[in-house]
Jmol script that loads the backbone (N, CA, C; Angstrom):
load data "model"
ATOM      1  N   MET A   1       3.705  -4.257 -18.767  1.00  0.00           N
ATOM      2  CA  MET A   1       3.337  -4.413 -17.094  1.00  0.00           C
ATOM      3  C   MET A   1       2.866  -5.191 -16.316  1.00  0.00           C
ATOM      4  N   GLN A   2       3.642  -5.675 -16.048  1.00  0.00           N
ATOM      5  CA  GLN A   2       3.069  -6.823 -15.205  1.00  0.00           C
ATOM      6  C   GLN A   2       1.794  -7.030 -13.746  1.00  0.00           C
ATOM      7  N   ARG A   3       1.397  -7.859 -13.502  1.00  0.00           N
ATOM      8  CA  ARG A   3       0.108  -8.079 -12.916  1.00  0.00           C
ATOM      9  C   ARG A   3       0.002  -6.729 -11.260  1.00  0.00           C
ATOM     10  N   ASP A   4       1.264  -7.491 -10.505  1.00  0.00           N
ATOM     11  CA  ASP A   4       1.191  -6.836  -9.364  1.00  0.00           C
ATOM     12  C   ASP A   4       1.654  -4.845  -9.488  1.00  0.00           C
ATOM     13  N   ASP A   5       2.265  -4.485 -10.630  1.00  0.00           N
ATOM     14  CA  ASP A   5       2.418  -3.014 -11.319  1.00  0.00           C
ATOM     15  C   ASP A   5       0.684  -2.312 -10.492  1.00  0.00           C
ATOM     16  N   ILE A   6       0.238  -2.629 -10.973  1.00  0.00           N
ATOM     17  CA  ILE A   6      -1.209  -1.866 -10.626  1.00  0.00           C
ATOM     18  C   ILE A   6      -1.240  -0.697  -9.295  1.00  0.00           C
ATOM     19  N   VAL A   7      -1.038  -1.137  -8.699  1.00  0.00           N
ATOM     20  CA  VAL A   7      -0.945  -1.095  -7.035  1.00  0.00           C
ATOM     21  C   VAL A   7       0.647   0.235  -6.917  1.00  0.00           C
ATOM     22  N   GLU A   8       1.047   0.527  -8.116  1.00  0.00           N
ATOM     23  CA  GLU A   8       1.999   1.375  -8.608  1.00  0.00           C
ATOM     24  C   GLU A   8       1.739   2.970  -8.119  1.00  0.00           C
ATOM     25  N   PRO A   9       2.405   4.238  -7.268  1.00  0.00           N
ATOM     26  CA  PRO A   9       1.028   4.484  -7.732  1.00  0.00           C
ATOM     27  C   PRO A   9       1.233   5.695  -9.160  1.00  0.00           C
ATOM     28  N   ARG A  10       2.124   5.384  -9.792  1.00  0.00           N
ATOM     29  CA  ARG A  10       2.332   5.549 -11.187  1.00  0.00           C
ATOM     30  C   ARG A  10       0.713   5.636 -11.538  1.00  0.00           C
ATOM     31  N   PHE A  11       0.131   4.395 -11.196  1.00  0.00           N
ATOM     32  CA  PHE A  11      -1.716   3.654 -11.396  1.00  0.00           C
ATOM     33  C   PHE A  11      -2.285   4.301 -10.388  1.00  0.00           C
ATOM     34  N   ALA A  12      -2.352   5.108  -9.690  1.00  0.00           N
ATOM     35  CA  ALA A  12      -2.948   5.414  -7.667  1.00  0.00           C
ATOM     36  C   ALA A  12      -4.508   6.166  -8.928  1.00  0.00           C
ATOM     37  N   ALA A  13      -4.159   7.181 -10.365  1.00  0.00           N
ATOM     38  CA  ALA A  13      -5.623   7.362 -10.369  1.00  0.00           C
ATOM     39  C   ALA A  13      -6.506   7.129 -11.325  1.00  0.00           C
ATOM     40  N   LEU A  14      -6.094   5.780 -11.058  1.00  0.00           N
ATOM     41  CA  LEU A  14      -6.904   4.667 -11.953  1.00  0.00           C
ATOM     42  C   LEU A  14      -7.715   4.180 -10.911  1.00  0.00           C
ATOM     43  N   VAL A  15      -6.455   3.751  -9.898  1.00  0.00           N
ATOM     44  CA  VAL A  15      -6.729   2.361  -9.170  1.00  0.00           C
ATOM     45  C   VAL A  15      -7.751   3.109  -7.677  1.00  0.00           C
ATOM     46  N   GLU A  16      -7.378   4.124  -7.298  1.00  0.00           N
ATOM     47  CA  GLU A  16      -8.261   4.480  -6.257  1.00  0.00           C
ATOM     48  C   GLU A  16      -9.330   5.123  -6.480  1.00  0.00           C
ATOM     49  N   PRO A  17      -9.891   5.393  -6.916  1.00  0.00           N
ATOM     50  CA  PRO A  17     -11.118   6.163  -7.507  1.00  0.00           C
ATOM     51  C   PRO A  17     -12.564   4.405  -7.097  1.00  0.00           C
ATOM     52  N   TRP A  18     -11.525   3.936  -7.758  1.00  0.00           N
ATOM     53  CA  TRP A  18     -11.799   1.801  -8.045  1.00  0.00           C
ATOM     54  C   TRP A  18     -12.155   1.150  -6.796  1.00  0.00           C
ATOM     55  N   LEU A  19     -11.328   1.435  -6.176  1.00  0.00           N
ATOM     56  CA  LEU A  19     -10.762   1.006  -4.348  1.00  0.00           C
ATOM     57  C   LEU A  19     -11.293   1.971  -3.592  1.00  0.00           C
ATOM     58  N   GLU A  20     -12.067   3.326  -3.770  1.00  0.00           N
ATOM     59  CA  GLU A  20     -13.062   3.877  -2.138  1.00  0.00           C
ATOM     60  C   GLU A  20     -13.746   2.678  -2.985  1.00  0.00           C
ATOM     61  N   GLN A  21     -14.659   3.314  -4.097  1.00  0.00           N
ATOM     62  CA  GLN A  21     -16.362   2.499  -4.457  1.00  0.00           C
ATOM     63  C   GLN A  21     -16.318   1.325  -4.529  1.00  0.00           C
ATOM     64  N   ALA A  22     -15.027   0.700  -3.900  1.00  0.00           N
ATOM     65  CA  ALA A  22     -15.314  -1.048  -4.053  1.00  0.00           C
ATOM     66  C   ALA A  22     -15.403  -1.112  -2.579  1.00  0.00           C
ATOM     67  N   SER A  23     -14.826  -0.306  -1.761  1.00  0.00           N
ATOM     68  CA  SER A  23     -14.399  -0.580  -0.712  1.00  0.00           C
ATOM     69  C   SER A  23     -15.805   0.112  -0.028  1.00  0.00           C
ATOM     70  N   LEU A  24     -16.547   0.514  -0.208  1.00  0.00           N
ATOM     71  CA  LEU A  24     -17.350   1.185   0.283  1.00  0.00           C
ATOM     72  C   LEU A  24     -19.147   0.500  -0.119  1.00  0.00           C
ATOM     73  N   ALA A  25     -18.669  -0.683  -0.797  1.00  0.00           N
ATOM     74  CA  ALA A  25     -19.595  -1.201  -1.438  1.00  0.00           C
ATOM     75  C   ALA A  25     -19.103  -2.618  -0.748  1.00  0.00           C
ATOM     76  N   LEU A  26     -18.358  -3.195  -0.282  1.00  0.00           N
ATOM     77  CA  LEU A  26     -17.802  -3.622   0.530  1.00  0.00           C
ATOM     78  C   LEU A  26     -18.340  -3.909   1.550  1.00  0.00           C
ATOM     79  N   ALA A  27     -17.865  -2.820   2.015  1.00  0.00           N
ATOM     80  CA  ALA A  27     -18.376  -3.000   4.000  1.00  0.00           C
ATOM     81  C   ALA A  27     -19.917  -3.097   3.870  1.00  0.00           C
ATOM     82  N   MET A  28     -20.391  -1.712   2.890  1.00  0.00           N
ATOM     83  CA  MET A  28     -21.894  -2.421   3.346  1.00  0.00           C
ATOM     84  C   MET A  28     -22.127  -3.520   3.494  1.00  0.00           C
ATOM     85  N   THR A  29     -21.948  -3.899   2.500  1.00  0.00           N
ATOM     86  CA  THR A  29     -22.004  -6.186   2.393  1.00  0.00           C
ATOM     87  C   THR A  29     -22.296  -6.710   3.043  1.00  0.00           C
ATOM     88  N   THR A  30     -20.501  -6.591   4.021  1.00  0.00           N
ATOM     89  CA  THR A  30     -20.277  -6.941   4.816  1.00  0.00           C
ATOM     90  C   THR A  30     -21.016  -7.104   5.849  1.00  0.00           C
ATOM     91  N   ALA A  31     -20.925  -5.495   6.096  1.00  0.00           N
ATOM     92  CA  ALA A  31     -21.650  -5.396   7.677  1.00  0.00           C
ATOM     93  C   ALA A  31     -23.892  -5.873   7.388  1.00  0.00           C
ATOM     94  N   SER A  32     -24.490  -5.783   6.274  1.00  0.00           N
ATOM     95  CA  SER A  32     -25.550  -6.379   6.267  1.00  0.00           C
ATOM     96  C   SER A  32     -25.355  -7.407   6.261  1.00  0.00           C
ATOM     97  N   GLY A  33     -24.832  -8.617   5.083  1.00  0.00           N
ATOM     98  CA  GLY A  33     -24.826  -9.729   5.976  1.00  0.00           C
ATOM     99  C   GLY A  33     -23.861 -10.428   6.832  1.00  0.00           C
ATOM    100  N   SER A  34     -23.917  -9.613   8.250  1.00  0.00           N
ATOM    101  CA  SER A  34     -23.059 -10.057   8.970  1.00  0.00           C
ATOM    102  C   SER A  34     -24.395 -10.342  10.267  1.00  0.00           C
ATOM    103  N   ALA A  35     -25.181  -8.815   9.940  1.00  0.00           N
ATOM    104  CA  ALA A  35     -26.650  -9.136  10.717  1.00  0.00           C
ATOM    105  C   ALA A  35     -27.159  -9.533  10.194  1.00  0.00           C
ATOM    106  N   MET A  36     -27.010 -10.603   9.099  1.00  0.00           N
ATOM    107  CA  MET A  36     -28.059 -11.313   8.209  1.00  0.00           C
ATOM    108  C   MET A  36     -28.027 -12.911   9.160  1.00  0.00           C
ATOM    109  N   LEU A  37     -26.388 -13.094   8.938  1.00  0.00           N
ATOM    110  CA  LEU A  37     -25.895 -14.236   9.347  1.00  0.00           C
ATOM    111  C   LEU A  37     -25.082 -15.470  10.337  1.00  0.00           C
ATOM    112  N   ASP A  38     -24.831 -13.616  10.954  1.00  0.00           N
ATOM    113  CA  ASP A  38     -24.088 -14.351  12.343  1.00  0.00           C
ATOM    114  C   ASP A  38     -22.369 -14.184  11.643  1.00  0.00           C
ATOM    115  N   LEU A  39     -21.623 -13.857  10.597  1.00  0.00           N
ATOM    116  CA  LEU A  39     -20.591 -13.871  10.086  1.00  0.00           C
ATOM    117  C   LEU A  39     -19.296 -14.602  10.678  1.00  0.00           C
ATOM    118  N   ASP A  40     -18.453 -15.989  11.033  1.00  0.00           N
ATOM    119  CA  ASP A  40     -17.540 -15.183  11.125  1.00  0.00           C
ATOM    120  C   ASP A  40     -16.319 -13.898  10.509  1.00  0.00           C
ATOM    121  N   ALA A  41     -16.131 -14.288   9.087  1.00  0.00           N
ATOM    122  CA  ALA A  41     -15.345 -13.546   7.969  1.00  0.00           C
ATOM    123  C   ALA A  41     -16.491 -13.404   6.589  1.00  0.00           C
ATOM    124  N   VAL A  42     -15.233 -13.122   6.110  1.00  0.00           N
ATOM    125  CA  VAL A  42     -15.312 -12.772   4.548  1.00  0.00           C
ATOM    126  C   VAL A  42     -14.525 -12.898   4.330  1.00  0.00           C
ATOM    127  N   ILE A  43     -14.453 -13.933   2.809  1.00  0.00           N
ATOM    128  CA  ILE A  43     -12.960 -13.660   2.342  1.00  0.00           C
ATOM    129  C   ILE A  43     -13.271 -13.273   1.047  1.00  0.00           C
ATOM    130  N   VAL A  44     -11.579 -12.193   1.067  1.00  0.00           N
ATOM    131  CA  VAL A  44     -11.876 -11.858  -0.684  1.00  0.00           C
ATOM    132  C   VAL A  44     -10.645 -12.432  -1.607  1.00  0.00           C
ATOM    133  N   ASP A  45     -11.131 -12.817  -2.458  1.00  0.00           N
ATOM    134  CA  ASP A  45     -10.223 -14.187  -3.897  1.00  0.00           C
ATOM    135  C   ASP A  45     -10.897 -13.504  -4.772  1.00  0.00           C
ATOM    136  N   GLY A  46      -9.888 -13.879  -6.040  1.00  0.00           N
ATOM    137  CA  GLY A  46     -10.212 -13.013  -7.627  1.00  0.00           C
ATOM    138  C   GLY A  46      -9.064 -13.851  -8.483  1.00  0.00           C
ATOM    139  N   SER A  47      -9.060 -13.139  -9.169  1.00  0.00           N
ATOM    140  CA  SER A  47      -8.198 -13.336 -10.398  1.00  0.00           C
ATOM    141  C   SER A  47      -7.493 -11.556 -10.869  1.00  0.00           C
ATOM    142  N   LEU A  48      -7.923 -10.992  -9.549  1.00  0.00           N
ATOM    143  CA  LEU A  48      -7.242  -9.846  -9.584  1.00  0.00           C
ATOM    144  C   LEU A  48      -5.863  -9.488  -8.134  1.00  0.00           C
ATOM    145  N   ALA A  49      -4.361  -8.214  -8.381  1.00  0.00           N
ATOM    146  CA  ALA A  49      -3.640  -8.714  -7.661  1.00  0.00           C
ATOM    147  C   ALA A  49      -3.198  -9.048  -6.866  1.00  0.00           C
ATOM    148  N   ARG A  50      -2.402 -10.423  -6.003  1.00  0.00           N
ATOM    149  CA  ARG A  50      -2.918 -10.107  -4.948  1.00  0.00           C
ATOM    150  C   ARG A  50      -2.465  -8.143  -4.261  1.00  0.00           C
ATOM    151  N   PRO A  51      -1.119  -8.134  -4.776  1.00  0.00           N
ATOM    152  CA  PRO A  51      -1.661  -6.326  -3.930  1.00  0.00           C
ATOM    153  C   PRO A  51      -2.241  -5.767  -3.872  1.00  0.00           C
ATOM    154  N   LEU A  52      -3.103  -5.927  -5.149  1.00  0.00           N
ATOM    155  CA  LEU A  52      -4.224  -5.065  -5.104  1.00  0.00           C
ATOM    156  C   LEU A  52      -5.108  -5.382  -3.952  1.00  0.00           C
ATOM    157  N   ILE A  53      -5.712  -6.812  -4.716  1.00  0.00           N
ATOM    158  CA  ILE A  53      -6.342  -7.597  -3.556  1.00  0.00           C
ATOM    159  C   ILE A  53      -6.513  -7.593  -1.682  1.00  0.00           C
ATOM    160  N   ASP A  54      -4.854  -6.993  -1.211  1.00  0.00           N
ATOM    161  CA  ASP A  54      -4.643  -6.488   0.015  1.00  0.00           C
ATOM    162  C   ASP A  54      -5.320  -5.444   0.786  1.00  0.00           C
ATOM    163  N   ALA A  55      -4.850  -4.395  -0.547  1.00  0.00           N
ATOM    164  CA  ALA A  55      -4.953  -3.126  -0.583  1.00  0.00           C
ATOM    165  C   ALA A  55      -6.435  -2.501  -0.135  1.00  0.00           C
ATOM    166  N   LEU A  56      -7.504  -3.921  -1.093  1.00  0.00           N
ATOM    167  CA  LEU A  56      -8.741  -4.029  -1.037  1.00  0.00           C
ATOM    168  C   LEU A  56      -9.358  -4.265  -0.298  1.00  0.00           C
ATOM    169  N   ILE A  57      -8.660  -5.469   1.373  1.00  0.00           N
ATOM    170  CA  ILE A  57      -9.258  -5.644   1.940  1.00  0.00           C
ATOM    171  C   ILE A  57      -8.777  -4.141   2.992  1.00  0.00           C
ATOM    172  N   GLU A  58      -7.506  -3.492   3.101  1.00  0.00           N
ATOM    173  CA  GLU A  58      -7.006  -3.033   4.220  1.00  0.00           C
ATOM    174  C   GLU A  58      -8.305  -2.048   4.645  1.00  0.00           C
ATOM    175  N   ARG A  59      -8.814  -1.348   2.534  1.00  0.00           N
ATOM    176  CA  ARG A  59      -9.508  -0.159   2.991  1.00  0.00           C
ATOM    177  C   ARG A  59     -11.133  -0.876   3.120  1.00  0.00           C
ATOM    178  N   THR A  60     -11.303  -1.598   2.546  1.00  0.00           N
ATOM    179  CA  THR A  60     -12.741  -2.176   3.622  1.00  0.00           C
ATOM    180  C   THR A  60     -12.635  -2.009   4.660  1.00  0.00           C
ATOM    181  N   GLY A  61     -11.704  -3.000   5.204  1.00  0.00           N
ATOM    182  CA  GLY A  61     -11.535  -2.536   6.879  1.00  0.00           C
ATOM    183  C   GLY A  61     -11.682  -1.396   7.711  1.00  0.00           C
ATOM    184  N   GLN A  62     -11.366  -0.595   7.239  1.00  0.00           N
ATOM    185  CA  GLN A  62     -11.349   0.879   7.165  1.00  0.00           C
ATOM    186  C   GLN A  62     -12.707   1.685   7.449  1.00  0.00           C
ATOM    187  N   ARG A  63     -13.414   0.891   6.015  1.00  0.00           N
ATOM    188  CA  ARG A  63     -14.772   1.631   5.814  1.00  0.00           C
ATOM    189  C   ARG A  63     -14.930   1.124   6.884  1.00  0.00           C
ATOM    190  N   LEU A  64     -15.446  -0.582   7.285  1.00  0.00           N
ATOM    191  CA  LEU A  64     -16.526  -1.252   7.666  1.00  0.00           C
ATOM    192  C   LEU A  64     -16.043  -1.124   9.436  1.00  0.00           C
ATOM    193  N   ALA A  65     -15.174   0.015   9.988  1.00  0.00           N
ATOM    194  CA  ALA A  65     -15.130   0.791  11.149  1.00  0.00           C
ATOM    195  C   ALA A  65     -16.307   1.538  11.808  1.00  0.00           C
ATOM    196  N   VAL A  66     -16.800   2.028  10.385  1.00  0.00           N
ATOM    197  CA  VAL A  66     -17.907   2.846  10.650  1.00  0.00           C
ATOM    198  C   VAL A  66     -19.131   2.436  10.926  1.00  0.00           C
ATOM    199  N   TYR A  67     -19.571   0.979  10.959  1.00  0.00           N
ATOM    200  CA  TYR A  67     -19.925   0.327  10.941  1.00  0.00           C
ATOM    201  C   TYR A  67     -20.662   0.330  12.612  1.00  0.00           C
ATOM    202  N   ARG A  68     -21.968   0.830  12.643  1.00  0.00           N
ATOM    203  CA  ARG A  68     -22.384  -0.366  14.032  1.00  0.00           C
ATOM    204  C   ARG A  68     -22.343  -1.639  14.369  1.00  0.00           C
ATOM    205  N   PHE A  69     -22.038  -2.102  15.632  1.00  0.00           N
ATOM    206  CA  PHE A  69     -22.128  -3.527  14.821  1.00  0.00           C
ATOM    207  C   PHE A  69     -23.269  -4.097  16.853  1.00  0.00           C
ATOM    208  N   ASP A  70     -23.919  -3.142  17.093  1.00  0.00           N
ATOM    209  CA  ASP A  70     -23.784  -3.193  18.545  1.00  0.00           C
ATOM    210  C   ASP A  70     -24.770  -4.569  18.720  1.00  0.00           C
ATOM    211  N   GLY A  71     -24.550  -5.964  19.709  1.00  0.00           N
ATOM    212  CA  GLY A  71     -25.128  -6.676  19.240  1.00  0.00           C
ATOM    213  C   GLY A  71     -24.642  -7.872  18.400  1.00  0.00           C
ATOM    214  N   LEU A  72     -23.541  -7.670  17.682  1.00  0.00           N
ATOM    215  CA  LEU A  72     -22.920  -7.752  16.200  1.00  0.00           C
ATOM    216  C   LEU A  72     -21.879  -8.162  16.819  1.00  0.00           C
ATOM    217  N   HIS A  73     -20.986  -9.317  16.237  1.00  0.00           N
ATOM    218  CA  HIS A  73     -19.474  -8.707  16.021  1.00  0.00           C
ATOM    219  C   HIS A  73     -19.233  -8.251  14.801  1.00  0.00           C
ATOM    220  N   ALA A  74     -18.131  -8.296  14.195  1.00  0.00           N
ATOM    221  CA  ALA A  74     -17.549  -7.315  12.890  1.00  0.00           C
ATOM    222  C   ALA A  74     -16.696  -8.607  12.159  1.00  0.00           C
ATOM    223  N   PRO A  75     -17.242  -9.320  11.749  1.00  0.00           N
ATOM    224  CA  PRO A  75     -16.484 -10.731  10.482  1.00  0.00           C
ATOM    225  C   PRO A  75     -15.146  -9.960   9.926  1.00  0.00           C
ATOM    226  N   ALA A  76     -14.572 -11.322  10.705  1.00  0.00           N
ATOM    227  CA  ALA A  76     -13.085 -11.233   9.916  1.00  0.00           C
ATOM    228  C   ALA A  76     -12.523 -10.766   8.120  1.00  0.00           C
ATOM    229  N   LEU A  77     -11.858 -10.571   8.162  1.00  0.00           N
ATOM    230  CA  LEU A  77     -11.469  -9.833   6.363  1.00  0.00           C
ATOM    231  C   LEU A  77     -10.783 -10.817   5.949  1.00  0.00           C
ATOM    232  N   LEU A  78     -11.102 -11.780   5.253  1.00  0.00           N
ATOM    233  CA  LEU A  78      -9.416 -12.845   5.118  1.00  0.00           C
ATOM    234  C   LEU A  78      -9.026 -12.964   3.677  1.00  0.00           C
ATOM    235  N   THR A  79      -7.503 -12.522   2.792  1.00  0.00           N
ATOM    236  CA  THR A  79      -7.036 -13.120   1.893  1.00  0.00           C
ATOM    237  C   THR A  79      -7.600 -14.801   1.682  1.00  0.00           C
ATOM    238  N   GLY A  80      -8.403 -15.169   0.162  1.00  0.00           N
ATOM    239  CA  GLY A  80      -8.719 -16.436  -0.131  1.00  0.00           C
ATOM    240  C   GLY A  80      -6.807 -16.504  -1.267  1.00  0.00           C
ATOM    241  N   ARG A  81      -7.094 -18.654  -1.180  1.00  0.00           N
ATOM    242  CA  ARG A  81      -5.969 -18.921  -1.395  1.00  0.00           C
ATOM    243  C   ARG A  81      -6.368 -19.342  -2.170  1.00  0.00           C
ATOM    244  N   VAL A  82      -7.258 -19.417  -3.084  1.00  0.00           N
ATOM    245  CA  VAL A  82      -7.488 -19.946  -4.309  1.00  0.00           C
ATOM    246  C   VAL A  82      -7.407 -19.088  -4.830  1.00  0.00           C
ATOM    247  N   GLY A  83      -7.570 -17.964  -5.483  1.00  0.00           N
ATOM    248  CA  GLY A  83      -7.122 -17.070  -6.585  1.00  0.00           C
ATOM    249  C   GLY A  83      -7.903 -17.077  -7.678  1.00  0.00           C
ATOM    250  N   ALA A  84      -7.558 -17.038  -9.300  1.00  0.00           N
ATOM    251  CA  ALA A  84      -8.667 -17.009 -10.383  1.00  0.00           C
ATOM    252  C   ALA A  84      -9.278 -18.156 -10.518  1.00  0.00           C
ATOM    253  N   HIS A  85      -8.591 -19.207  -9.712  1.00  0.00           N
ATOM    254  CA  HIS A  85      -9.876 -20.720  -9.755  1.00  0.00           C
ATOM    255  C   HIS A  85     -11.236 -20.257  -9.105  1.00  0.00           C
ATOM    256  N   ALA A  86     -10.698 -19.819  -8.061  1.00  0.00           N
ATOM    257  CA  ALA A  86     -12.590 -19.072  -6.823  1.00  0.00           C
ATOM    258  C   ALA A  86     -13.122 -20.298  -7.678  1.00  0.00           C
ATOM    259  N   ARG A  87     -14.084 -18.470  -8.943  1.00  0.00           N
ATOM    260  CA  ARG A  87     -15.522 -18.830  -8.702  1.00  0.00           C
ATOM    261  C   ARG A  87     -15.539 -20.845 -10.040  1.00  0.00           C
ATOM    262  N   ALA A  88     -14.344 -21.230 -10.974  1.00  0.00           N
ATOM    263  CA  ALA A  88     -14.480 -22.715 -11.367  1.00  0.00           C
ATOM    264  C   ALA A  88     -14.907 -23.072 -10.033  1.00  0.00           C
ATOM    265  N   LEU A  89     -14.602 -22.762  -8.768  1.00  0.00           N
ATOM    266  CA  LEU A  89     -14.190 -24.739  -7.918  1.00  0.00           C
ATOM    267  C   LEU A  89     -15.976 -23.848  -7.700  1.00  0.00           C
ATOM    268  N   GLY A  90     -16.215 -22.959  -7.429  1.00  0.00           N
ATOM    269  CA  GLY A  90     -17.535 -22.976  -6.407  1.00  0.00           C
ATOM    270  C   GLY A  90     -18.730 -23.391  -7.725  1.00  0.00           C
ATOM    271  N   GLY A  91     -17.851 -22.790  -8.628  1.00  0.00           N
ATOM    272  CA  GLY A  91     -18.973 -23.861  -9.580  1.00  0.00           C
ATOM    273  C   GLY A  91     -19.229 -25.158  -9.575  1.00  0.00           C
ATOM    274  N   ALA A  92     -17.908 -25.297 -10.148  1.00  0.00           N
ATOM    275  CA  ALA A  92     -17.477 -27.488  -9.383  1.00  0.00           C
ATOM    276  C   ALA A  92     -18.636 -27.589  -8.367  1.00  0.00           C
ATOM    277  N   LEU A  93     -19.008 -27.397  -6.953  1.00  0.00           N
ATOM    278  CA  LEU A  93     -19.360 -27.459  -5.747  1.00  0.00           C
ATOM    279  C   LEU A  93     -20.786 -27.472  -6.205  1.00  0.00           C
ATOM    280  N   LEU A  94     -21.287 -27.227  -6.908  1.00  0.00           N
ATOM    281  CA  LEU A  94     -23.208 -27.456  -6.795  1.00  0.00           C
ATOM    282  C   LEU A  94     -23.520 -28.171  -7.221  1.00  0.00           C
ATOM    283  N   PRO A  95     -23.318 -29.108  -7.871  1.00  0.00           N
ATOM    284  CA  PRO A  95     -23.261 -30.577  -8.600  1.00  0.00           C
ATOM    285  C   PRO A  95     -23.225 -30.896  -7.268  1.00  0.00           C
ATOM    286  N   LEU A  96     -22.409 -31.525  -6.265  1.00  0.00           N
ATOM    287  CA  LEU A  96     -22.660 -31.982  -5.798  1.00  0.00           C
ATOM    288  C   LEU A  96     -23.088 -31.550  -3.931  1.00  0.00           C
ATOM    289  N   HIS A  97     -22.946 -30.253  -3.829  1.00  0.00           N
ATOM    290  CA  HIS A  97     -23.830 -29.458  -3.339  1.00  0.00           C
ATOM    291  C   HIS A  97     -25.479 -30.098  -3.162  1.00  0.00           C
ATOM    292  N   THR A  98     -26.153 -30.436  -5.087  1.00  0.00           N
ATOM    293  CA  THR A  98     -27.162 -30.063  -5.265  1.00  0.00           C
ATOM    294  C   THR A  98     -27.600 -31.867  -4.543  1.00  0.00           C
ATOM    295  N   GLN A  99     -26.770 -32.673  -4.644  1.00  0.00           N
ATOM    296  CA  GLN A  99     -27.083 -34.207  -4.738  1.00  0.00           C
ATOM    297  C   GLN A  99     -26.925 -34.905  -3.233  1.00  0.00           C
ATOM    298  N   PHE A 100     -25.721 -34.285  -2.722  1.00  0.00           N
ATOM    299  CA  PHE A 100     -25.497 -34.495  -0.647  1.00  0.00           C
ATOM    300  C   PHE A 100     -25.739 -33.639  -0.127  1.00  0.00           C
ATOM    301  N   PHE A 101     -26.412 -32.798   0.394  1.00  0.00           N
ATOM    302  CA  PHE A 101     -26.775 -31.479   1.175  1.00  0.00           C
ATOM    303  C   PHE A 101     -28.408 -31.867   1.271  1.00  0.00           C
ATOM    304  N   PRO A 102     -28.453 -31.984   2.796  1.00  0.00           N
ATOM    305  CA  PRO A 102     -30.556 -31.425   2.055  1.00  0.00           C
ATOM    306  C   PRO A 102     -31.057 -31.579   1.953  1.00  0.00           C
ATOM    307  N   ASP A 103     -32.440 -31.529   1.093  1.00  0.00           N
ATOM    308  CA  ASP A 103     -33.043 -31.547   1.317  1.00  0.00           C
ATOM    309  C   ASP A 103     -33.939 -29.665   2.283  1.00  0.00           C
ATOM    310  N   LYS A 104     -33.751 -29.301   1.913  1.00  0.00           N
ATOM    311  CA  LYS A 104     -34.130 -27.509   2.814  1.00  0.00           C
ATOM    312  C   LYS A 104     -35.894 -28.253   3.127  1.00  0.00           C
ATOM    313  N   ASP A 105     -36.248 -28.455   2.395  1.00  0.00           N
ATOM    314  CA  ASP A 105     -38.114 -28.175   2.237  1.00  0.00           C
ATOM    315  C   ASP A 105     -37.902 -29.923   3.651  1.00  0.00           C
ATOM    316  N   ILE A 106     -37.403 -30.271   4.080  1.00  0.00           N
ATOM    317  CA  ILE A 106     -37.358 -31.168   5.104  1.00  0.00           C
ATOM    318  C   ILE A 106     -37.792 -30.434   6.128  1.00  0.00           C
ATOM    319  N   PHE A 107     -37.268 -29.238   5.838  1.00  0.00           N
ATOM    320  CA  PHE A 107     -37.457 -28.143   7.313  1.00  0.00           C
ATOM    321  C   PHE A 107     -37.930 -27.760   7.257  1.00  0.00           C
ATOM    322  N   LEU A 108     -39.236 -27.088   6.188  1.00  0.00           N
ATOM    323  CA  LEU A 108     -40.246 -26.772   6.413  1.00  0.00           C
ATOM    324  C   LEU A 108     -41.356 -27.122   6.748  1.00  0.00           C
ATOM    325  N   LYS A 109     -42.660 -26.161   7.055  1.00  0.00           N
ATOM    326  CA  LYS A 109     -43.333 -26.921   7.629  1.00  0.00           C
ATOM    327  C   LYS A 109     -44.832 -27.042   6.505  1.00  0.00           C
ATOM    328  N   PRO A 110     -45.446 -28.344   6.462  1.00  0.00           N
ATOM    329  CA  PRO A 110     -45.873 -28.577   5.066  1.00  0.00           C
ATOM    330  C   PRO A 110     -47.035 -27.180   5.315  1.00  0.00           C
ATOM    331  N   SER A 111     -48.049 -26.354   3.960  1.00  0.00           N
ATOM    332  CA  SER A 111     -49.079 -25.276   4.635  1.00  0.00           C
ATOM    333  C   SER A 111     -49.982 -25.701   4.288  1.00  0.00           C
ATOM    334  N   LEU A 112     -51.346 -25.453   5.829  1.00  0.00           N
ATOM    335  CA  LEU A 112     -52.336 -25.734   6.257  1.00  0.00           C
ATOM    336  C   LEU A 112     -53.623 -25.156   4.990  1.00  0.00           C
ATOM    337  N   GLY A 113     -53.212 -25.360   3.286  1.00  0.00           N
ATOM    338  CA  GLY A 113     -54.585 -25.091   3.181  1.00  0.00           C
ATOM    339  C   GLY A 113     -54.199 -26.131   1.700  1.00  0.00           C
TER     340      GLY A 113
END
end "model"
wireframe off; spacefill off
backbone 0.3
color backbone group
C-alpha cells in the first residue's frame, strides 16, 4: 500500500470516522482561535498523505461554515508545503525566537505592590 492509497474507497470505513472527528475539532479550534487572534489563515500540514490533508481541509471548511463569524472573518484554510518536517522546523525556530524576538516583559506594566 502506498501512502496516498488511504483515501481510496476501500479504506473509507477507517478514514471517514477519523476525518469527521478531526474536521469537527479543527473547525471548532479554528473558529475559537480566530475569535481570539483575528487569524487570516490556518495552515494544515504534517506527515499525512497530501490527498488526506486535502480531504481534511475540505471537510473542515464545510464544518467551519456552520459557525457564525459576526464581526469577524473566517480564516482561509491552506495546505502547508513543509510536510513531515514541519514539527522539526518549528522546533528549530524556538532558539531563534528566544534569542532575537523582543522580550514580552517590556510590554507589561510593572506591578504596583
